[in-house]
KEKE-3310 file (N, C-alpha, C; in steps of 0.2 Angstrom, whole numbers, plus 5000, padded with zeros to 4 digits):
npx = (5004:5002:5002:5008:5021:5025:5025:5035:5046:5047:5050:5062:5070:5071:5077:5089:5096:5099:5109:5118:5118:5125:5116:5111:5113:5111:5113:5102:5096:5098:5086:5077:5066:5055:5043:5039:5034:5033:5029:5026:5024:5031:5041:5057:5069:5064:5060:5073:5079:5070:5073:5086:5086:5079:5086:5084:5091:5089:5077:5064:5056:5040:5033:5018:5006:4993:4983:4982:4970:4971:4982:4992:4996:5003:5004:5016:5030:5040:5052:5054:5056:5068:5077:5077:5084:5096:5101:5103:5112:5112:5103:5089:5079:5072:5056:5048:5034:5017:5005:4994:4982:4980:4979:4966:4952:4945:4945:4956:4965:4962:4962:4974:4975:4981:4987:4991:4999:5010:5014:5019:5030:5038:5041:5049:5060:5065:5068:5079:5088:5094:5092:5081:5072:5062:5044:5029:5018:5006:4989:4977:4965:4957:4952:4941:4946:4946:4939:4938:4944:4952:4949:4941:4946:4945:4952:4957:4968:4973:4976:4979:4987:4994:5001:5009:5017:5023:5031:5040:5046:5053:5062:5071:5074:5068:5057:5039:5027:5012:4996:4983:4968:4964:4953:4946:4943:4952:4964:4965:4965:4977:4986:4986:4993:5005:5010:5011:5022:5035:5048:5047:5048:5036:5029:5018:5009:5006:5006:5003:4990:4982:4979:4974:4984:4984:4981:4992:5002:5000:5001:5015:5021:5019:5023:5039:5043:5035:5033:5030:5026:5025:5019:5013:5006:5006:4998:4996:4992:4978:4975:4980:4985:4976:4965:4958:4953:4942:4937:4935:4929:4939:4950:4964:4973:4990:4994:4991:4991:5005:5009:5013:5001:5000:4998:5003:5016:5022:5021:5030:5042:5042:5044:5055:5063:5054:5047:5045:5048:5038:5034:5024:5020:5010:5005:5008:5003:5003:5016:5019:5017:5027:5039:5032:5028:5039:5045:5035:5037:5049:5047:5039:5047:5056:5051:5053:5065:5083:5089:5078:5073:5083:5083:5070:5069:5080:5088:5081:5075:5085:5090:5079:5075:5087:5096:5109:5115)
npy = (4994:5011:5022:5015:5013:5026:5030:5021:5025:5039:5038:5032:5041:5051:5045:5042:5054:5056:5057:5046:5045:5046:5043:5056:5056:5065:5064:5056:5040:5026:5021:5009:5009:4998:4995:5001:5010:5011:5021:5027:5041:5046:5057:5055:5062:5069:5059:5053:5064:5066:5055:5056:5068:5063:5052:5040:5025:5015:5008:4997:4993:4991:4989:4998:4992:4996:5008:5026:5039:5048:5054:5060:5051:5039:5021:5009:4998:4982:4985:4998:4999:4991:4999:5010:5005:5002:5014:5021:5013:5002:5009:5007:4993:4981:4972:4959:4964:4963:4969:4969:4971:4959:4950:4951:4945:4931:4918:4917:4914:4902:4894:4895:4904:4904:4916:4919:4909:4912:4923:4918:4910:4921:4928:4919:4919:4932:4932:4923:4931:4937:4950:4955:4956:4950:4945:4953:4966:4955:4956:4952:4953:4968:4983:4995:5011:5020:5024:5010:4995:4988:4992:4986:4971:4953:4939:4922:4917:4904:4896:4889:4898:4905:4895:4890:4902:4902:4891:4895:4906:4901:4893:4902:4909:4921:4934:4935:4947:4952:4959:4959:4961:4957:4947:4934:4921:4922:4923:4910:4902:4907:4903:4889:4889:4895:4884:4874:4878:4880:4884:4896:4914:4925:4941:4950:4963:4979:4979:4966:4964:4974:4967:4963:4964:4952:4942:4944:4940:4927:4921:4924:4917:4904:4903:4904:4909:4920:4937:4955:4970:4988:4996:5011:5013:5024:5037:5050:5054:5052:5036:5019:5020:5028:5021:5021:5015:5009:5002:4987:4975:4966:4973:4984:4999:5006:5016:5032:5049:5050:5041:5025:5012:5003:4989:4986:4991:4982:4970:4973:4974:4961:4953:4957:4954:4953:4963:4977:4994:5005:5016:5015:5023:5024:5030:5044:5057:5056:5057:5068:5065:5058:5062:5066:5054:5046:5054:5052:5038:5039:5045:5035:5024:5029:5026:5014:5001:5003:4992:4985:4996:4998:4986:4985:4997:4996:4985:4973:4973:4973:4960:4951:4954:4952:4962:4966:4959)
npz = (5000:4996:5006:5017:5012:5011:5025:5030:5023:5027:5041:5040:5033:5043:5053:5047:5047:5060:5075:5084:5102:5119:5134:5145:5162:5172:5186:5190:5196:5185:5172:5163:5150:5149:5141:5127:5112:5094:5080:5063:5064:5075:5084:5083:5086:5097:5106:5110:5115:5127:5133:5137:5144:5155:5161:5155:5150:5140:5129:5126:5112:5103:5088:5083:5073:5070:5063:5068:5073:5063:5050:5057:5066:5061:5058:5064:5059:5060:5053:5055:5069:5070:5062:5070:5081:5075:5072:5084:5092:5107:5113:5109:5109:5099:5098:5090:5083:5088:5088:5077:5063:5057:5067:5072:5078:5086:5080:5072:5082:5088:5077:5067:5051:5034:5032:5046:5048:5040:5047:5058:5053:5048:5059:5066:5057:5059:5073:5071:5066:5077:5080:5086:5102:5108:5108:5104:5107:5112:5109:5120:5128:5127:5131:5124:5119:5109:5093:5080:5073:5081:5093:5104:5110:5111:5113:5114:5127:5130:5118:5101:5094:5104:5110:5099:5098:5111:5111:5101:5107:5118:5111:5105:5116:5121:5128:5129:5127:5134:5133:5143:5151:5168:5169:5179:5173:5162:5168:5174:5162:5157:5166:5163:5151:5155:5163:5155:5147:5154:5150:5144:5145:5151:5150:5158:5154:5161:5175:5178:5171:5178:5189:5206:5221:5228:5219:5209:5218:5220:5208:5204:5214:5210:5197:5191:5179:5175:5173:5177:5169:5172:5163:5158:5171:5178:5188:5181:5169:5157:5157:5160:5173:5179:5179:5168:5152:5159:5175:5184:5195:5198:5195:5199:5204:5206:5213:5221:5218:5218:5228:5232:5234:5249:5248:5236:5236:5246:5238:5228:5235:5240:5228:5220:5209:5198:5192:5180:5174:5163:5150:5140:5129:5116:5105:5093:5097:5110:5115:5122:5135:5139:5148:5160:5164:5166:5177:5186:5189:5195:5207:5213:5213:5222:5234:5237:5243:5241:5235:5228:5221:5211:5204:5199:5192:5182:5181:5180:5168:5159:5162:5159:5146:5140:5137:5137:5127)
capx = (5000:5006:5003:5013:5028:5027:5026:5042:5051:5047:5054:5069:5073:5072:5082:5096:5099:5100:5116:5117:5122:5124:5111:5113:5110:5110:5112:5097:5097:5096:5080:5076:5059:5053:5037:5039:5031:5035:5025:5030:5024:5034:5047:5062:5073:5061:5060:5080:5080:5067:5076:5092:5084:5076:5090:5082:5096:5087:5069:5061:5051:5036:5029:5010:5004:4986:4983:4979:4964:4973:4989:4997:4998:5003:5006:5023:5032:5046:5057:5055:5059:5075:5080:5078:5089:5103:5103:5105:5114:5112:5097:5083:5079:5065:5053:5044:5027:5011:4999:4992:4975:4980:4977:4960:4947:4947:4945:4963:4970:4961:4964:4978:4974:4987:4991:4994:5005:5015:5017:5023:5036:5041:5043:5055:5066:5067:5072:5085:5093:5096:5091:5075:5073:5056:5039:5024:5013:5000:4983:4973:4959:4959:4946:4940:4947:4946:4936:4942:4943:4957:4948:4939:4948:4944:4955:4959:4975:4975:4975:4984:4992:4999:5005:5014:5022:5027:5037:5045:5049:5057:5067:5075:5076:5066:5051:5033:5024:5005:4991:4977:4964:4964:4947:4947:4943:4958:4969:4965:4968:4984:4990:4987:4998:5012:5011:5013:5028:5040:5054:5045:5047:5030:5029:5011:5009:5001:5005:4999:4983:4979:4976:4975:4990:4984:4981:4998:5007:4999:5004:5022:5023:5018:5027:5045:5044:5030:5035:5025:5029:5021:5018:5007:5002:5007:4992:4997:4988:4973:4978:4979:4986:4970:4959:4954:4946:4937:4939:4931:4930:4945:4956:4967:4978:4996:4996:4987:4994:5012:5010:5011:4997:5004:4998:5008:5023:5024:5022:5036:5047:5042:5046:5059:5066:5049:5044:5049:5044:5037:5030:5018:5017:5008:5003:5012:5001:5004:5023:5020:5016:5033:5043:5028:5027:5046:5046:5031:5040:5055:5043:5036:5053:5060:5047:5056:5072:5087:5090:5072:5072:5088:5081:5064:5071:5084:5092:5077:5073:5091:5091:5073:5075:5094:5098:5116:5117)
capy = (5000:5018:5025:5011:5014:5033:5030:5018:5030:5045:5037:5030:5047:5055:5041:5042:5060:5057:5055:5042:5049:5042:5046:5060:5054:5071:5062:5051:5033:5024:5018:5006:5009:4991:4995:5007:5008:5016:5022:5031:5048:5047:5062:5051:5066:5071:5053:5053:5070:5065:5049:5059:5072:5060:5047:5033:5023:5011:5008:4991:4996:4987:4993:4997:4992:4998:5016:5030:5042:5052:5054:5062:5045:5033:5015:5007:4991:4980:4988:5005:4997:4989:5004:5014:5001:5002:5021:5022:5007:5002:5013:5004:4986:4980:4966:4957:4967:4959:4973:4969:4969:4952:4945:4953:4939:4925:4912:4916:4912:4895:4890:4900:4903:4905:4923:4919:4903:4916:4928:4913:4909:4927:4930:4915:4922:4938:4929:4919:4936:4939:4957:4956:4954:4947:4945:4956:4965:4952:4960:4947:4956:4974:4988:5001:5018:5025:5020:5006:4987:4986:4995:4981:4964:4948:4934:4917:4916:4897:4895:4887:4903:4906:4889:4890:4907:4901:4886:4899:4911:4897:4891:4908:4912:4928:4934:4937:4953:4951:4964:4955:4963:4951:4942:4927:4915:4922:4921:4903:4900:4909:4899:4883:4890:4895:4878:4870:4881:4882:4887:4902:4919:4929:4947:4952:4971:4984:4976:4959:4965:4978:4963:4965:4962:4945:4938:4944:4937:4920:4919:4925:4912:4898:4903:4908:4912:4925:4944:4960:4977:4993:5000:5015:5013:5030:5040:5056:5056:5048:5029:5013:5022:5032:5017:5023:5017:5008:4997:4982:4973:4962:4977:4988:5003:5005:5023:5038:5056:5049:5037:5018:5008:4998:4982:4985:4992:4976:4966:4974:4972:4954:4950:4963:4952:4952:4969:4982:5000:5006:5022:5014:5029:5020:5035:5050:5063:5055:5058:5074:5062:5054:5065:5066:5047:5044:5058:5049:5032:5040:5046:5029:5020:5031:5024:5007:5000:5004:4986:4984:5001:4997:4980:4987:5003:4995:4978:4967:4973:4970:4952:4948:4954:4950:4968:4966:4955)
capz = (5000:4995:5013:5021:5010:5013:5032:5031:5020:5031:5047:5039:5032:5049:5057:5044:5049:5067:5077:5091:5108:5126:5138:5150:5168:5176:5193:5191:5195:5178:5171:5157:5148:5146:5137:5123:5106:5089:5074:5058:5065:5081:5083:5086:5090:5104:5111:5112:5120:5133:5137:5139:5150:5161:5163:5153:5146:5135:5128:5123:5107:5099:5083:5083:5066:5069:5062:5073:5071:5057:5047:5062:5070:5056:5061:5063:5057:5063:5050:5059:5076:5069:5060:5076:5085:5072:5072:5091:5096:5114:5116:5108:5108:5095:5098:5084:5085:5087:5087:5070:5061:5055:5072:5074:5077:5090:5076:5070:5087:5089:5071:5062:5044:5030:5034:5053:5048:5037:5052:5063:5050:5047:5066:5067:5053:5063:5079:5069:5065:5084:5081:5090:5109:5111:5104:5107:5113:5110:5112:5121:5130:5127:5132:5119:5121:5103:5087:5076:5073:5086:5100:5109:5108:5116:5111:5119:5129:5129:5110:5096:5092:5109:5111:5095:5099:5116:5109:5097:5111:5122:5107:5104:5122:5121:5132:5126:5131:5133:5136:5144:5157:5172:5170:5182:5168:5158:5173:5174:5156:5156:5171:5160:5146:5158:5166:5149:5144:5159:5148:5141:5149:5149:5153:5158:5154:5165:5182:5177:5169:5183:5194:5213:5223:5230:5213:5207:5222:5220:5201:5204:5218:5207:5191:5191:5172:5174:5175:5176:5168:5174:5158:5158:5177:5183:5188:5179:5163:5156:5155:5164:5179:5181:5179:5161:5150:5164:5180:5185:5202:5198:5193:5204:5202:5210:5217:5221:5219:5218:5233:5231:5239:5253:5246:5230:5238:5249:5233:5224:5239:5240:5222:5217:5203:5193:5189:5176:5172:5156:5149:5136:5124:5110:5099:5092:5101:5118:5116:5127:5142:5141:5153:5166:5166:5169:5183:5192:5191:5199:5213:5215:5215:5228:5240:5238:5246:5236:5230:5224:5216:5206:5200:5195:5187:5177:5181:5178:5161:5156:5162:5157:5139:5139:5133:5136:5121)
cpx = (5004:5007:5008:5020:5030:5028:5033:5047:5052:5052:5061:5073:5075:5078:5090:5100:5101:5107:5115:5121:5121:5120:5114:5110:5108:5108:5106:5099:5094:5090:5080:5068:5058:5047:5036:5036:5034:5030:5029:5029:5027:5040:5053:5067:5071:5061:5067:5081:5076:5070:5082:5091:5082:5079:5087:5087:5094:5079:5068:5056:5047:5032:5022:5008:4997:4987:4980:4972:4965:4980:4994:4999:4998:5006:5014:5024:5039:5052:5059:5059:5066:5079:5082:5084:5096:5105:5105:5106:5115:5107:5091:5083:5072:5063:5049:5036:5021:5004:4997:4985:4975:4977:4970:4955:4949:4948:4952:4968:4968:4963:4967:4977:4981:4991:4994:5000:5011:5018:5021:5030:5041:5044:5049:5061:5069:5071:5079:5091:5097:5096:5085:5075:5067:5050:5033:5023:5007:4994:4978:4966:4960:4952:4946:4942:4947:4942:4941:4941:4947:4955:4946:4941:4946:4946:4957:4966:4978:4972:4980:4990:4997:5003:5010:5020:5026:5032:5042:5049:5055:5063:5072:5077:5074:5059:5045:5029:5016:5001:4985:4974:4963:4957:4949:4948:4949:4964:4970:4968:4975:4989:4991:4993:5005:5014:5014:5020:5033:5046:5053:5044:5041:5030:5022:5011:5004:5000:5001:4992:4979:4976:4977:4981:4990:4984:4988:5003:5006:5002:5012:5025:5024:5022:5033:5047:5039:5033:5030:5029:5023:5019:5012:5003:5003:5001:4993:4994:4982:4976:4976:4980:4980:4964:4955:4957:4941:4940:4933:4933:4936:4951:4958:4973:4984:4997:4990:4991:5002:5014:5008:5006:5001:5004:5003:5015:5026:5025:5028:5042:5048:5045:5050:5062:5060:5045:5048:5045:5043:5032:5024:5015:5016:5006:5007:5010:5002:5011:5024:5019:5023:5037:5039:5028:5034:5047:5041:5034:5046:5052:5041:5041:5056:5057:5049:5063:5077:5089:5084:5071:5077:5086:5075:5065:5075:5086:5087:5075:5079:5092:5085:5073:5082:5097:5106:5119:5118)
cpy = (5006:5021:5021:5012:5021:5033:5027:5023:5036:5044:5036:5036:5051:5051:5042:5049:5061:5055:5051:5046:5044:5046:5051:5059:5059:5069:5058:5044:5031:5021:5015:5006:5002:4990:5001:5005:5013:5015:5027:5039:5050:5052:5058:5055:5068:5065:5053:5058:5069:5060:5052:5063:5069:5053:5040:5031:5019:5010:5001:4994:4990:4991:4992:4998:4995:5006:5020:5033:5045:5051:5056:5057:5039:5027:5013:5000:4989:4983:4995:5004:4995:4995:5009:5012:5002:5009:5023:5016:5007:5006:5010:4997:4984:4973:4965:4959:4963:4963:4974:4968:4962:4948:4947:4947:4933:4919:4911:4914:4904:4891:4894:4898:4904:4911:4922:4914:4907:4920:4924:4912:4916:4929:4925:4917:4928:4937:4926:4925:4939:4947:4960:4953:4951:4947:4949:4964:4961:4955:4954:4949:4963:4978:4993:5007:5023:5020:5016:4999:4985:4988:4990:4974:4959:4941:4928:4916:4909:4895:4892:4892:4904:4901:4889:4896:4906:4896:4890:4903:4907:4895:4896:4911:4919:4928:4936:4942:4952:4956:4960:4958:4956:4948:4936:4921:4916:4921:4914:4900:4901:4905:4892:4884:4891:4888:4873:4872:4884:4886:4894:4908:4924:4935:4950:4959:4973:4981:4970:4961:4969:4973:4965:4961:4954:4940:4938:4940:4929:4917:4919:4919:4905:4897:4907:4911:4917:4932:4949:4966:4982:4998:5004:5016:5019:5034:5048:5059:5051:5041:5024:5015:5026:5027:5018:5018:5015:5003:4992:4979:4969:4967:4981:4993:5002:5011:5028:5044:5055:5044:5030:5016:5004:4991:4981:4986:4985:4970:4967:4972:4964:4950:4955:4961:4952:4957:4974:4988:5001:5012:5021:5020:5025:5024:5041:5056:5062:5055:5064:5071:5059:5056:5064:5058:5044:5048:5054:5043:5033:5042:5040:5025:5022:5029:5016:5006:5001:4998:4985:4989:5000:4991:4982:4993:5001:4987:4972:4967:4971:4963:4949:4948:4953:4956:4969:4963:4961)
cpz = (5000:5002:5017:5019:5012:5020:5033:5029:5024:5037:5046:5037:5038:5053:5054:5045:5056:5069:5084:5096:5114:5130:5144:5157:5172:5184:5195:5192:5188:5177:5164:5156:5145:5142:5133:5116:5100:5083:5070:5060:5071:5079:5086:5089:5097:5109:5114:5117:5127:5137:5140:5145:5156:5163:5161:5148:5140:5135:5124:5119:5104:5094:5084:5076:5065:5068:5067:5070:5064:5055:5052:5066:5066:5060:5060:5061:5060:5060:5053:5065:5075:5066:5066:5080:5082:5072:5078:5094:5103:5117:5115:5106:5105:5097:5091:5086:5083:5088:5080:5069:5059:5060:5075:5073:5081:5086:5074:5075:5088:5083:5066:5055:5041:5032:5041:5052:5045:5042:5057:5060:5049:5054:5068:5063:5056:5069:5077:5068:5071:5084:5084:5096:5112:5106:5107:5105:5110:5113:5113:5123:5131:5127:5127:5122:5114:5097:5083:5077:5079:5093:5105:5106:5113:5113:5116:5120:5128:5123:5107:5095:5097:5111:5106:5096:5106:5115:5105:5102:5115:5117:5106:5110:5123:5125:5127:5130:5129:5137:5137:5151:5161:5174:5174:5178:5164:5162:5173:5167:5155:5160:5168:5155:5149:5161:5161:5146:5149:5157:5144:5146:5147:5153:5152:5159:5159:5172:5182:5176:5174:5188:5201:5215:5225:5224:5210:5211:5221:5213:5201:5209:5215:5201:5190:5184:5170:5177:5173:5174:5170:5169:5158:5165:5181:5182:5187:5173:5162:5153:5160:5172:5183:5181:5172:5156:5155:5169:5181:5192:5203:5197:5199:5201:5207:5214:5216:5222:5221:5224:5232:5236:5242:5251:5240:5232:5242:5244:5229:5228:5240:5234:5218:5210:5197:5190:5185:5175:5165:5155:5144:5132:5117:5104:5099:5097:5108:5120:5122:5134:5144:5147:5159:5168:5169:5176:5188:5194:5196:5206:5217:5217:5221:5235:5241:5241:5240:5231:5226:5219:5210:5201:5196:5190:5181:5176:5178:5171:5157:5156:5159:5149:5136:5134:5132:5130:5115)
residu = (MET:ILE:TRP:LYS:MET:VAL:ALA:VAL:ASN:PHE:LEU:ILE:ALA:VAL:LEU:SER:THR:ALA:CYS:ALA:SER:GLU:PRO:THR:ARG:SER:GLY:HIS:PHE:PRO:ILE:VAL:ASP:ALA:HIS:GLY:HIS:ILE:GLY:ALA:SER:PHE:ASN:VAL:THR:LYS:ILE:VAL:GLU:ASP:MET:ASP:LYS:ASN:GLY:VAL:SER:LYS:GLN:VAL:VAL:MET:ALA:ARG:ALA:TYR:PRO:GLY:LYS:ASP:ASP:SER:ASP:LEU:PRO:GLY:TYR:ASP:LEU:LEU:ALA:LEU:LYS:LEU:ALA:GLU:THR:TYR:PRO:GLY:ARG:PHE:TYR:PRO:LEU:VAL:GLY:MET:GLN:ARG:PRO:LEU:LEU:THR:GLY:ALA:HIS:LYS:TRP:THR:THR:PRO:ASP:ALA:ASP:VAL:GLU:ALA:LEU:ILE:ARG:GLN:THR:GLU:SER:LYS:LEU:VAL:SER:ARG:LYS:PHE:PHE:GLY:ILE:GLY:GLU:PHE:ILE:VAL:ARG:HIS:TRP:ALA:TYR:SER:PRO:GLY:ILE:HIS:ALA:GLU:GLN:ASP:ASN:PRO:ILE:TYR:SER:GLU:LEU:MET:ARG:ARG:PHE:SER:VAL:LEU:ALA:ALA:LYS:TYR:ASP:VAL:PRO:MET:VAL:ILE:HIS:MET:GLU:GLY:TYR:PRO:THR:LEU:VAL:ALA:ASP:PHE:SER:LYS:LEU:ILE:THR:GLU:ASN:PRO:GLY:THR:ARG:TYR:VAL:TRP:ALA:HIS:ASN:CYS:GLY:ARG:SER:LYS:ALA:ALA:VAL:ILE:ARG:SER:LEU:LEU:SER:ARG:PHE:PRO:ASN:LEU:PHE:CYS:ASP:LEU:GLY:GLY:MET:THR:ASN:VAL:THR:THR:GLY:TYR:GLY:SER:GLY:TRP:PRO:ARG:LYS:GLU:GLU:PHE:THR:SER:LEU:ILE:GLU:ARG:SER:GLY:VAL:LEU:PHE:PRO:GLU:MET:LYS:SER:LEU:TYR:GLU:GLU:PHE:PRO:ASP:ARG:PHE:MET:VAL:GLY:THR:ASP:VAL:ALA:HIS:ALA:PRO:ALA:MET:ARG:PHE:TYR:GLU:GLY:ARG:VAL:ARG:ARG:PHE:ARG:GLU:LEU:LEU:GLU:GLN:LEU:SER:PRO:GLU:THR:ARG:ALA:LYS:ILE:ALA:GLU:GLN:ASN:ALA:ILE:ARG:ILE:PHE:LYS:LEU:ALA:ARG)
# end
């Protein structure tokens, strides 16, 4: 499609004129943004400036192939994420993106068609290159926040598709990032998938689907290969951290007005090796929130012990995604 090629060429042109640089720590403890996105409309120069200004040394990026509301928010592709990583070595680490219109429809998860089979083969070829550091973000259960076919998603976590990708992730020793609201039935199905794939590292985004602390504690106690990122969980802008687009009785936030809830603070101290931070800026217009989200994470992390803070801020992401590679 013409618009797709325009989008690709636009970002490649921007990246080709950029100069790689080392992050400016400015006295901050270092942070790795373990849940980032990229689209063709993103201002890459501004991203790097914001990372430098706020002491973010690295970012895990996932291409969002869904189009935004208009041409000011063009979709992204794995090629863009890869080019970003090549332009700024050591700063950006791409995953094979799974936010794709191709995966819209639960039937494609239960019985992969020819296009999905091709996607699985393509994913493996990208992992073989060793230039990609994971797979995701898989959109399992997603609540609507904007018009479009991708807005409301309800796909089966315990499915042929997820079993196939779990095997692939274990084979190439990379994690899978999953977006799934924490419905009890889905938690049970996810538990079955994890049990059957003990060699696969699963990263359940948004504080494990915004689950309550007791649910997360039970899962982390049972499954050593399960991890949680805190993508978008800061309560400073409209998003997951504010309970938007909606809350249910099984969901929970992590903070209010910059103060961690006691049950979440205890959870992070109890499992310091299992959590990572993430800004989850998925659309170009939301780039203005990046700095505020990083600053709020600093406020929240300062409430933890120095050892836990260092792990959640930086060390866990490097270990789980093997970023040193």
